[in-house]
VOBA-1610 file (N, C-alpha, C; in pm, whole numbers, padded with zeros to 5 digits, always signed):
BEGIN
Met-05486+02651+02871Met-05521+02510+02855Met-05465+02458+02723Ile-05407+02342+02727Ile-05346+02284+02608Ile-05453+02213+02527Ser-05464+02244+02400Ser-05567+02185+02316Ser-05533+02041+02279Arg-05638+01967+02238Arg-05617+01828+02196Arg-05527+01822+02073Arg-05542+01918+01983Arg-05460+01921+01861Arg-05313+01938+01897Thr-05285+02026+01997Thr-05145+02048+02040Thr-05086+01921+02099Leu-05166+01849+02179Leu-05117+01726+02240Leu-05086+01621+02134Leu-05175+01612+02033Leu-05152+01516+01926Leu-05026+01551+01847Ala-05007+01680+01822Ala-04887+01723+01749Ala-04761+01691+01829Ala-04767+01717+01960Ala-04651+01692+02046Ala-04618+01544+02051Ser-04724+01461+02064Ser-04700+01317+02070Ser-04645+01266+01938Gly-04691+01322+01827Gly-04638+01283+01696Gly-04492+01319+01684Ala-04456+01438+01732Ala-04315+01480+01727Ala-04229+01389+01813Ala-04283+01350+01928Ala-04207+01262+02016Ala-04181+01127+01953Leu-04283+01077+01882Leu-04265+00949+01814Leu-04163+00959+01702Ala-04161+01074+01634Ala-04068+01091+01522Ala-03927+01118+01569Ala-03910+01174+01687Ala-03778+01219+01732Ala-03673+01109+01734Pro-03701+00989+01787Pro-03597+00886+01790Pro-03543+00853+01652Ala-03629+00851+01550Ala-03584+00819+01414Ala-03486+00921+01362Leu-03502+01047+01406Leu-03414+01153+01359Leu-03283+01157+01437Thr-03291+01124+01565Thr-03172+01141+01649Thr-03092+01013+01666Thr-03152+00898+01638Thr-03080+00772+01661Thr-02949+00762+01586Pro-02942+00797+01453Pro-02815+00783+01382Pro-02703+00863+01447Ala-02737+00987+01490Ala-02632+01071+01551Ala-02591+01014+01686Ala-02691+00970+01765Ala-02660+00919+01897Ala-02579+00790+01890Ala-02606+00709+01787Ala-02539+00580+01776Ala-02426+00582+01675Gln-02374+00701+01644Gln-02272+00711+01540Gln-02149+00628+01576Thr-02102+00551+01479Thr-01981+00470+01495Thr-01861+00553+01450Arg-01762+00561+01535Arg-01643+00640+01504Arg-01523+00546+01487Trp-01466+00550+01370Trp-01350+00467+01340Trp-01226+00555+01324Gln-01111+00490+01345Gln-00982+00553+01320Gln-00910+00474+01211Met-00837+00545+01125Met-00758+00479+01020Met-00617+00533+01022Ala-00519+00442+01010Ala-00377+00480+01008Ala-00315+00444+00874Thr-00243+00540+00816Thr-00164+00513+00695Thr-00028+00580+00710Pro+00077+00519+00659Pro+00211+00578+00676Pro+00245+00683+00572Tyr+00157+00705+00475Tyr+00193+00789+00360Tyr+00137+00930+00373Pro+00205+01029+00314Pro+00164+01169+00329Pro+00036+01200+00252Asp-00022+01314+00283Asp-00150+01351+00224Asp-00143+01367+00073Gly-00028+01409+00019Gly-00017+01430-00125Gly-00005+01301-00205Asn+00028+01192-00139Asn+00045+01064-00207Asn-00089+01014-00259Tyr-00089+00956-00379Tyr-00217+00914-00438Tyr-00286+00805-00357His-00209+00722-00286His-00272+00622-00200His-00358+00690-00093Thr-00305+00794-00031Thr-00378+00865+00074Thr-00496+00940+00016Arg-00479+01003-00099Arg-00591+01073-00162Arg-00702+00976-00199Asn-00664+00857-00243Asn-00764+00755-00275Asn-00837+00709-00150Ile-00766+00693-00041Ile-00828+00653+00086Ile-00931+00756+00130Arg-00896+00882+00120Arg-00989+00987+00163Arg-01116+00987+00076Ala-01099+00964-00054Ala-01216+00957-00142Ala-01302+00834-00107Phe-01238+00722-00080Phe-01307+00599-00042Phe-01389+00619+00085Leu-01326+00678+00186Leu-01395+00695+00314Leu-01504+00801+00306Gln-01483+00903+00225Gln-01588+01003+00207Gln-01712+00939+00144Glu-01692+00855+00045Glu-01805+00784-00017Glu-01876+00696+00085Phe-01799+00627+00167Phe-01860+00537+00266Phe-01937+00617+00372Glu-01878+00725+00420Glu-01946+00807+00519Glu-02078+00864+00464Gln-02074+00909+00340Gln-02196+00961+00278Gln-02302+00852+00264Ala-02259+00733+00225Ala-02353+00621+00210Ala-02413+00582+00346Ser-02337+00603+00454Ser-02387+00567+00587Ser-02486+00668+00643Arg-02499+00783+00576Arg-02592+00889+00618Arg-02568+00929+00764Gly-02440+00947+00795Gly-02404+00995+00927Gly-02389+00889+01033Gln-02408+00764+00998Gln-02396+00658+01098Gln-02251+00622+01129Val-02160+00649+01035Val-02019+00616+01055Val-01933+00738+01023Ser-01836+00763+01110Ser-01739+00869+01089Ser-01599+00809+01102Val-01510+00842+01006Val-01375+00785+01007Val-01273+00898+01008Gln-01182+00895+01103Gln-01073+00992+01109Gln-00946+00927+01053Val-00885+00992+00954Val-00764+00940+00891Val-00641+01004+00956His-00547+00920+00995His-00418+00966+01049His-00312+00932+00945Ser-00270+01030+00867Ser-00177+01007+00756Ser-00033+01033+00799Gly+00059+00995+00711Gly+00200+01024+00735Gly+00260+00958+00858Gly+00201+00844+00900Gly+00253+00776+01019Gly+00231+00854+01147Ala+00136+00948+01147Ala+00116+01036+01263Ala+00069+00961+01386Leu-00013+00858+01366Leu-00064+00781+01480Leu+00019+00656+01504Leu+00045+00581+01395Leu+00123+00458+01404Leu+00223+00454+01289Pro+00348+00418+01314Pro+00441+00396+01203Pro+00402+00269+01128Met+00445+00258+01004Met+00399+00148+00920Met+00419+00009+00982Pro+00534-00021+01046Pro+00550-00156+01101Pro+00448-00192+01210Gln+00379-00091+01267Gln+00285-00118+01375Gln+00138-00113+01332Ile+00113-00078+01205Ile-00026-00054+01164Ile-00108-00183+01162Lys-00054-00289+01104Lys-00132-00413+01095Lys-00168-00462+01235Arg-00074-00460+01326Arg-00101-00503+01463Arg-00203-00410+01528Gly-00196-00282+01494Gly-00292-00186+01549Gly-00434-00218+01510Val-00455-00266+01386Val-00589-00304+01343Val-00631-00434+01413Gln-00538-00526+01428Gln-00570-00653+01493Gln-00614-00633+01638Thr-00551-00540+01708Thr-00579-00520+01851Thr-00692-00420+01875Gly-00741-00355+01770Gly-00849-00259+01787Gly-00802-00119+01819Gln-00672-00095+01815Gln-00622+00041+01837Gln-00674+00134+01728Val-00682+00081+01607Val-00750+00148+01495Val-00837+00044+01427Gln-00939+00091+01355Gln-01028-00004+01287Gln-00984-00031+01143Leu-00912+00063+01084Leu-00867+00052+00946Leu-00719+00086+00938Gly-00650+00023+00843Gly-00509+00054+00824Gly-00465+00025+00682Glu-00362+00096+00640Glu-00302+00072+00509Glu-00158+00030+00530Ile-00118-00078+00463Ile+00019-00128+00477Ile+00077-00159+00340Leu+00209-00157+00334Leu+00280-00213+00220Leu+00287-00363+00244Leu+00218-00438+00163Leu+00198-00581+00191Leu+00330-00656+00204Thr+00425-00627+00115Thr+00551-00701+00117Thr+00630-00680+00245Ala+00609-00567+00312Ala+00683-00540+00435Ala+00649-00640+00545Tyr+00537-00711+00530Tyr+00493-00807+00631Tyr+00515-00951+00588Ser+00598-00971+00488Ser+00612-01106+00433Ser+00687-01203+00525Asn+00749-01153+00630Asn+00805-01246+00729Asn+00694-01325+00798Glu+00572-01267+00798Glu+00457-01338+00855Glu+00406-01445+00761Asp+00406-01413+00631Asp+00354-01508+00533Asp+00414-01479+00397Val+00464-01579+00330Val+00531-01563+00203Val+00438-01508+00096Phe+00306-01533+00109Phe+00213-01487+00006Phe+00196-01335+00004Phe+00242-01268+00108Phe+00239-01121+00108Phe+00348-01064+00018Asp+00434-01150-00035Asp+00558-01104-00099Asp+00569-01134-00247Ala+00470-01198-00307Ala+00486-01241-00447Ala+00512-01125-00541Asp+00450-01010-00515Asp+00467-00897-00607Asp+00603-00830-00596Ala+00683-00869-00497Ala+00815-00808-00478Ala+00926-00882-00553Ile+00894-00993-00618Ile+00995-01065-00695Ile+01037-00978-00814Pro+01165-00949-00830Pro+01207-00860-00939Pro+01161-00911-01076Gln+01108-00819-01155Gln+01071-00844-01295Gln+00953-00939-01312Leu+00893-00986-01205Leu+00774-01072-01220Leu+00658-00989-01273Val+00646-00867-01221Val+00541-00774-01263Val+00608-00647-01313Thr+00576-00606-01434Thr+00642-00486-01490Thr+00544-00383-01544Asn+00413-00413-01544Asn+00315-00315-01590Asn+00185-00334-01513Phe+00090-00242-01531Phe-00031-00244-01449Phe-00123-00361-01480Ala-00127-00405-01604Ala-00209-00522-01637Ala-00157-00646-01566Glu-00024-00662-01564Glu+00035-00776-01493Glu+00012-00764-01343Ala+00022-00641-01291Ala+00000-00618-01148Ala-00141-00660-01107Lys-00240-00626-01191Lys-00379-00660-01160Lys-00400-00812-01168Lys-00340-00875-01267Lys-00354-01020-01280Lys-00298-01091-01158Leu-00178-01053-01115Leu-00118-01117-00999Leu-00200-01088-00873Ala-00246-00964-00858Ala-00324-00927-00739Ala-00452-01010-00729Asp-00519-01029-00841Asp-00643-01107-00839Asp-00615-01253-00802Leu-00503-01307-00849Leu-00468-01445-00815Leu-00425-01458-00669Gln-00357-01355-00617Gln-00313-01356-00477Gln-00428-01340-00380Lys-00532-01271-00423Lys-00637-01225-00330Lys-00694-01335-00241Pro-00737-01450-00294Pro-00795-01551-00203Pro-00696-01603-00100Tyr-00568-01615-00138Tyr-00467-01659-00042Tyr-00450-01555+00069Ile-00443-01428+00030Ile-00424-01321+00128Ile-00545-01309+00219Glu-00666-01314+00160Glu-00788-01303+00240Glu-00795-01414+00345Ala-00761-01535+00306Ala-00767-01646+00400Ala-00669-01627+00515Arg-00551-01577+00486Arg-00451-01557+00590Arg-00490-01443+00683Leu-00543-01336+00629Leu-00585-01223+00711Leu-00705-01261+00798Ala-00795-01342+00744Ala-00914-01381+00820Ala-00876-01453+00949Arg-00770-01531+00943Arg-00725-01603+01063Arg-00670-01508+01169Gln-00640-01383+01129Gln-00586-01284+01222Gln-00691-01180+01261Gly-00816-01206+01228Gly-00922-01113+01263Gly-00930-00992+01173Leu-00874-01004+01052Leu-00869-00892+00958Leu-00944-00927+00830Ser-00983-00824+00758Ser-01048-00841+00629Ser-00982-00748+00529Leu-00955-00799+00410Leu-00894-00719+00303Leu-01004-00642+00230Leu-00988-00510+00223Leu-01084-00428+00151Leu-01043-00410+00006Tyr-00918-00369-00018Tyr-00870-00356-00156Tyr-00719-00342-00156Thr-00660-00360-00273Thr-00516-00338-00292Thr-00496-00247-00412Val-00388-00169-00406Val-00351-00079-00516Val-00199-00084-00531Pro-00148-00099-00654Pro-00004-00110-00672Pro+00067+00024-00670Trp+00196+00017-00645Trp+00284+00130-00666Trp+00331+00130-00812Pro+00373+00244-00863Pro+00434+00246-00997Pro+00560+00159-00998Pro+00607+00120-01117Pro+00728+00037-01124Pro+00846+00101-01052Ala+00920+00020-00979Ala+01032+00072-00899Ala+01157+00089-00985Gly+01237+00188-00948Gly+01364+00213-01016Gly+01477+00233-00917Leu+01596+00254-00971Leu+01717+00263-00891Leu+01756+00409-00868Tyr+01781+00444-00743Tyr+01831+00577-00705Tyr+01977+00563-00663Ala+02061+00649-00718Ala+02204+00645-00684Ala+02264+00783-00713Gln+02394+00795-00686Gln+02463+00922-00708Gln+02524+00931-00847Ala+02534+00818-00915Ala+02591+00814-01050Ala+02529+00695-01123Pro+02526+00696-01256Pro+02472+00582-01330Pro+02545+00453-01294Ile+02471+00344-01286Ile+02527+00213-01255Ile+02497+00123-01374Pro+02596+00093-01460Pro+02570+00025-01587Pro+02545-00125-01575Thr+02592-00189-01470Thr+02571-00333-01453Thr+02526-00360-01310Ile+02463-00474-01292Ile+02414-00507-01159Ile+02530-00530-01062Glu+02645-00566-01118Glu+02764-00583-01033Glu+02805-00452-00968Gly+02761-00340-01025Gly+02794-00210-00969Gly+02730-00184-00834Leu+02634-00267-00794Leu+02571-00253-00663Leu+02654-00319-00552Arg+02750-00402-00594Arg+02828-00476-00496Arg+02902-00380-00402Gly+02885-00403-00273Gly+02954-00323-00172Gly+02883-00196-00132Leu+02782-00153-00209Leu+02710-00030-00174Leu+02619-00054-00053Arg+02604+00050+00028Arg+02507+00044+00138Arg+02368+00068+00077Phe+02287-00036+00080Phe+02165-00041+00000Phe+02043-00038+00092Arg+01956+00059+00070Arg+01836+00072+00153Arg+01738-00042+00125Thr+01692-00107+00230Thr+01590-00211+00216Thr+01469-00172+00301Phe+01353-00227+00265Phe+01231-00198+00341Phe+01141-00321+00352Ser+01192-00435+00308Ser+01114-00559+00311Ser+01209-00676+00301Pro+01163-00797+00336Pro+01248-00915+00318Pro+01296-00934+00174Ala+01211-00901+00076Ala+01251-00920-00064Ala+01364-00826-00104Thr+01355-00698-00064Thr+01465-00606-00097Thr+01591-00643-00020Asn+01575-00696+00098Asn+01691-00742+00175Asn+01758-00859+00105Arg+01677-00952+00054Arg+01732-01068-00017Arg+01800-01026-00145Phe+01739-00933-00218Phe+01800-00882-00341Phe+01938-00823-00312Ala+01946-00741-00208Ala+02074-00681-00173Ala+02179-00787-00143Ala+02138-00891-00071Ala+02232-00997-00036Ala+02281-01070-00161Ile+02192-01097-00255Ile+02229-01170-00377Ile+02330-01092-00460Val+02310-00960-00472Val+02398-00881-00558Val+02523-00832-00484Gly+02535-00867-00355Gly+02656-00830-00281Gly+02655-00691-00223Ala+02536-00628-00217Ala+02526-00498-00151Ala+02513-00517-00001Gln+02521-00406+00072Gln+02509-00412+00218Gln+02367-00366+00256Pro+02276-00459+00288Pro+02138-00421+00318Pro+02126-00338+00445Thr+02046-00231+00437Thr+02024-00142+00550Thr+01876-00107+00555Leu+01807-00148+00660Leu+01664-00123+00673Leu+01641+00024+00708Val+01569+00094+00621Val+01539+00236+00642Val+01396+00261+00596Gln+01314+00323+00683Gln+01178+00360+00645Gln+01183+00486+00558Ala+01079+00506+00478Ala+01077+00616+00382Ala+01098+00751+00449Ala+01040+00771+00566Ala+01051+00900+00634Ala+01194+00934+00674Glu+01282+00834+00678Glu+01419+00855+00723Glu+01520+00858+00607Leu+01470+00856+00483Leu+01559+00842+00368Leu+01658+00957+00353Ala+01608+01079+00360Ala+01695+01195+00337Ala+01812+01194+00434Gln+01786+01169+00560Gln+01893+01166+00659Gln+01987+01049+00635Ala+01932+00934+00597Ala+02015+00816+00574Ala+02113+00839+00459Phe+02069+00899+00350Phe+02158+00930+00238Phe+02259+01038+00277Ala+02212+01140+00347Ala+02298+01253+00383Ala+02413+01211+00473Thr+02388+01114+00559Thr+02490+01069+00653Thr+02571+00951+00602Gly+02541+00903+00480Gly+02615+00792+00423Gly+02570+00656+00471Val+02461+00652+00548Val+02407+00523+00593Val+02358+00443+00473Val+02308+00515+00371Val+02257+00453+00249Val+02320+00522+00128Gln+02356+00442+00027Gln+02415+00497-00096Gln+02328+00471-00219Ala+02234+00378-00209Ala+02147+00345-00322Ala+02020+00280-00269Gln+01917+00287-00350Gln+01792+00221-00314Gln+01712+00190-00440Ile+01618+00099-00428Ile+01521+00073-00535Ile+01383+00096-00478Thr+01313+00194-00538Thr+01176+00224-00499Thr+01111+00304-00612Ser+00985+00335-00596Ser+00912+00402-00704Ser+00947+00550-00713Ala+00914+00609-00829Ala+00929+00754-00845Ala+00836+00828-00750Gln+00721+00768-00717Gln+00628+00830-00622Gln+00695+00848-00487Thr+00764+00745-00439Thr+00834+00758-00311Thr+00946+00862-00323Gly+01009+00869-00440Gly+01111+00971-00462Gly+01055+01111-00447Val+00936+01134-00501Val+00872+01265-00487Val+00830+01288-00342Asp+00772+01187-00279Asp+00728+01200-00140Asp+00842+01239-00047Thr+00963+01191-00078Thr+01078+01212+00010Thr+01178+01314-00045Ser+01140+01388-00152Ser+01227+01488-00214Ser+01363+01428-00248Ala+01360+01323-00330Ala+01482+01247-00360Ala+01590+01333-00425Trp+01553+01442-00492Trp+01652+01530-00555Trp+01744+01594-00452Asp+01706+01588-00325Asp+01793+01642-00220Asp+01900+01542-00177Tyr+01883+01414-00212Tyr+01979+01315-00163Tyr+02033+01220-00270Ala+01976+01221-00391Ala+02026+01134-00498Ala+02031+01213-00628Arg+02117+01172-00719Arg+02134+01246-00844Arg+02076+01175-00965Val+02063+01041-00958Val+02025+00963-01076Val+01909+00871-01041Phe+01809+00866-01130Phe+01701+00769-01120Phe+01700+00686-01248Thr+01707+00553-01232Thr+01703+00461-01345Thr+01574+00380-01338Pro+01479+00402-01431Pro+01353+00327-01429Pro+01373+00183-01473Leu+01370+00092-01378Leu+01403-00048-01405Leu+01280-00135-01429Gly+01162-00091-01388Gly+01050-00184-01384Gly+01083-00300-01291Phe+01149-00267-01181Phe+01203-00369-01090Phe+01091-00456-01032Ser+00991-00391-00977Ser+00876-00461-00919Ser+00763-00361-00906Met+00644-00413-00881Met+00528-00327-00855Met+00457-00381-00731Thr+00515-00349-00616Thr+00453-00393-00492Thr+00323-00316-00470Lys+00241-00365-00378Lys+00111-00301-00360Lys+00080-00276-00213Asn-00004-00177-00194Asn-00057-00147-00062Asn-00188-00221-00042Ala-00213-00262+00081Ala-00339-00326+00116Ala-00410-00243+00221Val-00538-00221+00201Val-00621-00152+00300Val-00700-00259+00376Leu-00679-00262+00507Leu-00735-00366+00593Leu-00836-00307+00689Val-00930-00390+00732Val-01027-00348+00832Val-01044-00459+00934Ser-01071-00421+01056Ser-01100-00519+01161Ser-01231-00591+01130Arg-01227-00723+01129Arg-01350-00800+01103Arg-01454-00773+01211Arg-01410-00758+01334Arg-01503-00730+01443Arg-01575-00597+01419Ala-01499-00497+01374Ala-01560-00366+01349Ala-01661-00374+01235Val-01626-00448+01129Val-01718-00461+01016Val-01845-00535+01057Glu-01828-00644+01130Glu-01944-00725+01166Glu-02037-00655+01263Ala-01989-00548+01328Ala-02074-00469+01417Ala-02165-00374+01340Leu-02137-00356+01211Leu-02219-00269+01128Leu-02344-00342+01079Pro-02452-00268+01051Pro-02567-00331+00986Pro-02526-00390+00851Ala-02597-00493+00807Ala-02561-00562+00683Ala-02557-00467+00564Ala-02650-00372+00560Ala-02653-00277+00447Ala-02526-00192+00444Leu-02477-00152+00561Leu-02355-00071+00566Leu-02232-00154+00531Gln-02232-00280+00568Gln-02122-00367+00527Gln-02114-00374+00374Gln-02229-00382+00310Gln-02232-00386+00164Gln-02183-00254+00105Glu-02220-00142+00167Glu-02174-00011+00120Glu-02023+00001+00133Leu-01969-00052+00242Leu-01824-00048+00262Leu-01753-00126+00152Arg-01801-00245+00122Arg-01739-00328+00018Arg-01752-00262-00120Ala-01867-00201-00146Ala-01887-00136-00275Ala-01793-00017-00291Ala-01777+00063-00185Ala-01685+00177-00190Ala-01541+00130-00207Ala-01507+00016-00143Ala-01372-00040-00155Ala-01344-00086-00298Ala-01443-00147-00361Ala-01426-00193-00500Ala-01401-00073-00592Arg-01474+00035-00570Arg-01451+00155-00651Arg-01314+00215-00623Ala-01271+00208-00497Ala-01139+00262-00461Ala-01027+00184-00530Glu-01043+00052-00542Glu-00940-00026-00611Glu-00931+00014-00758Thr-01045+00026-00824Thr-01044+00068-00965Thr-00982+00206-00980Arg-01025+00298-00897Arg-00972+00435-00901Arg-00823+00437-00868Gly-00781+00351-00774Gly-00641+00348-00733Gly-00548+00308-00846Tyr-00591+00212-00929Tyr-00509+00172-01044Tyr-00495+00289-01141Glu-00602+00362-01161Glu-00596+00478-01251Glu-00503+00585-01195Met-00510+00609-01066Met-00425+00709-01002Met-00279+00666-01005Ala-00254+00535-00989Ala-00117+00483-00992Ala-00055+00503-01130Ala-00135+00479-01235Ala-00084+00497-01371Ala-00050+00644-01398Glu-00135+00733-01349Glu-00107+00876-01364Glu+00020+00914-01287Ala+00034+00860-01166Ala+00150+00891-01084Ala+00280+00839-01146Ala+00272+00725-01214Ala+00393+00668-01275Ala+00456+00767-01372Ala+00373+00837-01448Ala+00426+00934-01545Ala+00461+01066-01479Ser+00372+01116-01395Ser+00392+01251-01340Ser+00505+01258-01240Thr+00523+01154-01159Thr+00628+01161-01056Thr+00767+01147-01116Gln+00782+01065-01220Gln+00912+01058-01287Gln+00944+01192-01352Ala+00843+01256-01410Ala+00864+01388-01470Ala+00905+01489-01363Thr+00847+01477-01245Thr+00883+01569-01136Thr+01028+01551-01094Leu+01074+01426-01087Leu+01214+01402-01053Leu+01305+01473-01152Ala+01273+01463-01281Ala+01354+01529-01385Ala+01347+01680-01373Gln+01229+01733-01348Gln+01213+01878-01335Gln+01291+01934-01217Arg+01308+01852-01114Arg+01382+01897-00995Arg+01532+01871-01007Gly+01576+01828-01124Gly+01719+01821-01150Gly+01782+01684-01147Met+01705+01580-01124Met+01763+01446-01126Met+01783+01399-01269Gln+01890+01323-01292Gln+01911+01261-01422Gln+01824+01134-01432Ile+01750+01122-01541Ile+01672+01000-01566Ile+01753+00919-01668Val+01815+00812-01622Val+01908+00735-01705Val+01849+00597-01732Pro+01817+00563-01857Pro+01762+00431-01888Pro+01860+00320-01849Pro+01808+00204-01813Pro+01898+00093-01777Pro+01968+00037-01900Thr+02089-00010-01882Thr+02161-00076-01991Thr+02108-00219-02006Glu+02130-00277-02121Glu+02089-00416-02142Glu+02167-00508-02049Glu+02291-00471-02017Glu+02371-00553-01925Glu+02307-00555-01786Phe+02259-00440-01741Phe+02196-00435-01609Phe+02069-00519-01609Leu+01987-00504-01713Leu+01862-00580-01721Leu+01887-00731-01728Ala+01992-00771-01798Ala+02026-00913-01805Ala+02060-00967-01666Gly+02137-00888-01591Gly+02170-00928-01455Gly+02046-00934-01366Leu+01955-00840-01387Leu+01832-00837-01309Leu+01746-00959-01338Arg+01745-01002-01464Arg+01667-01122-01499Arg+01725-01247-01432Arg+01856-01253-01422Arg+01918-01368-01352Arg+01876-01371-01206Val+01877-01254-01143Val+01835-01247-01003Val+01688-01283-00990Ser+01608-01238-01087Ser+01465-01267-01084Ser+01439-01417-01087Thr+01510-01488-01173Thr+01494-01634-01181Thr+01527-01699-01048Gln+01637-01656-00987Gln+01676-01712-00858Gln+01573-01683-00750Met+01526-01558-00742Met+01432-01521-00637Met+01295-01584-00659Thr+01256-01605-00784Thr+01129-01673-00811Thr+01136-01818-00764Asp+01246-01886-00795Asp+01263-02024-00752Asp+01263-02034-00599Glu+01331-01940-00535Glu+01335-01940-00388Glu+01196-01915-00329Trp+01121-01826-00392Trp+00987-01794-00341Trp+00896-01917-00352Ile+00901-01986-00464Ile+00818-02105-00482Ile+00856-02212-00380Ala+00985-02227-00355Ala+01030-02326-00256Ala+00974-02295-00118Arg+00966-02167-00083Arg+00912-02128+00048Arg+00761-02138+00052Ala+00696-02108-00062Ala+00549-02102-00065Ala+00485-02239-00084Gly+00562-02337-00131Gly+00509-02471-00147Gly+00415-02485-00266Glu+00325-02583-00257Glu+00238-02616-00370Glu+00147-02499-00408Asp+00095-02427-00308Asp+00011-02311-00339Asp+00090-02204-00414Gly+00214-02186-00374Gly+00298-02088-00443Gly+00325-02127-00587Lys+00349-02255-00608Lys+00370-02305-00744Lys+00246-02282-00830Lys+00128-02307-00773Lys+00002-02285-00845Lys-00015-02138-00880Leu+00020-02051-00785Leu+00006-01907-00809Leu+00093-01862-00926Ile+00219-01900-00925Ile+00311-01857-01031Ile+00271-01918-01166Glu+00233-02045-01164Glu+00190-02109-01290Glu+00064-02042-01344Gly-00029-02009-01254Gly-00150-01942-01298Gly-00122-01803-01353Tyr-00028-01735-01291Tyr+00009-01600-01337Tyr+00075-01606-01474Arg+00159-01706-01497Arg+00233-01715-01623Arg+00150-01776-01736Ala+00036-01835-01701Ala-00048-01900-01803Ala-00105-01799-01901
//
């Protein structure tokens, strides 16, 4: 015979059971796509960000990261978040500037040359970018810059005129425009294809960060790196607004808080990478050749032209952005 005490204990356990099992039963599973490899600081920062968020959710949310373009190549990631193929994605913002000119302000040569300037421009860009993404069903979580970009080539190039006629790797409208202005032959190549592009002569020079050089083992395909402070483009981490709004309000706040910490941490990691990755290029046998004053003078001329062109395309809001940045 079952005692009254046993029945009361059993009924108490039954009442408690839903509270214990509900989070697991209702666990939200998200997917995230990034085009960068696991060793890249952007990817390491993402994993730290998501780990913090998962812990704060107490098991209610689980996020699987697909790095290195394993699930979606970079040109498809933003659309993947919009359509719900993935809930989160990381993109190089400037690569999407054909959609909106405001995605491209940080790609203007010499506009941004250090991390303090990068943060100032990013903060000024943020409301414009958020408004544009919101219209596409997306929400901006945070942005983190790349280290200053430099020139990769097979021999030192003392003047900007030395780029004329070279097959020049591009990865965004801004790099394509730069190549056209200096008389190079623009060739669109994604980072994962760089080694083959250089080896086969499809590309003879490129401008990108030392971090990308390390990611792609640039010492296998280029001999010289010239740190130009060309630009400091940034990555944006995006989330589907529908996915976020399906979360409880408290979890939405935890997501935003973790994203804010990720942005701060990302700037610190970027600064560390700027020094360590250039040192790695040198250790692996690449020549680190400072730019000549003649090359920098030519770069400033191009910068003036591209800034004026950008403002003309961006209109009054673009003019306000640049004036606010220079104030």
